[in-house]
C-alpha positions as CSV (number, residue, x, y, z in Angstrom):
1,M,-145.5,-175.6,-133.2
2,S,-143.2,-178.0,-131.4
3,E,-140.6,-175.3,-130.9
4,R,-143.3,-173.2,-129.2
5,I,-144.0,-176.1,-126.8
6,L,-140.3,-176.6,-126.1
7,D,-140.0,-172.8,-125.4
8,D,-142.9,-173.2,-122.8
9,E,-145.2,-171.1,-124.8
10,F,-147.7,-173.9,-124.8
11,F,-148.1,-177.0,-122.6
12,Y,-147.9,-180.6,-123.9
13,P,-150.2,-182.1,-125.0
14,L,-151.5,-179.5,-127.3
15,V,-154.8,-180.4,-129.0
16,L,-155.7,-178.7,-132.3
17,V,-158.9,-179.0,-134.3
18,E,-158.9,-177.5,-137.8
19,D,-155.8,-175.5,-136.8
20,Q,-157.4,-174.0,-133.7
21,I,-156.1,-174.7,-130.2
22,V,-158.8,-176.4,-128.2
23,G,-156.8,-177.7,-125.3
24,E,-153.3,-177.8,-123.8
25,G,-151.7,-179.3,-120.7
26,N,-154.6,-181.2,-119.2
27,P,-157.2,-180.8,-122.0
28,K,-160.9,-181.4,-121.3
29,L,-162.6,-183.9,-123.5
30,K,-165.9,-182.0,-123.4
31,D,-164.2,-178.9,-124.9
32,I,-162.6,-181.0,-127.6
33,Y,-165.8,-182.8,-128.5
34,Q,-167.7,-179.5,-128.7
35,E,-165.2,-178.0,-131.1
36,M,-165.1,-181.2,-133.2
37,E,-168.9,-181.2,-133.5
38,K,-168.8,-177.7,-135.0
39,Y,-166.9,-179.2,-138.0
40,G,-169.3,-182.1,-138.4
41,Y,-167.6,-184.8,-136.5
42,K,-170.0,-187.2,-134.8
43,E,-169.7,-189.8,-132.0
44,S,-169.6,-193.3,-133.3
45,S,-172.6,-195.5,-132.5
46,E,-170.4,-198.6,-132.1
């Protein structure tokens, strides 16, 4: 995957959740949280 970033196929940072790309370059936290919630991740109450 790092080779593909170096070859400008993807932009750094590349964010993956369960092997799916959910953001690259300037990723949006809302999109990342939504994808994580699909897999059962929950926001901490602390």
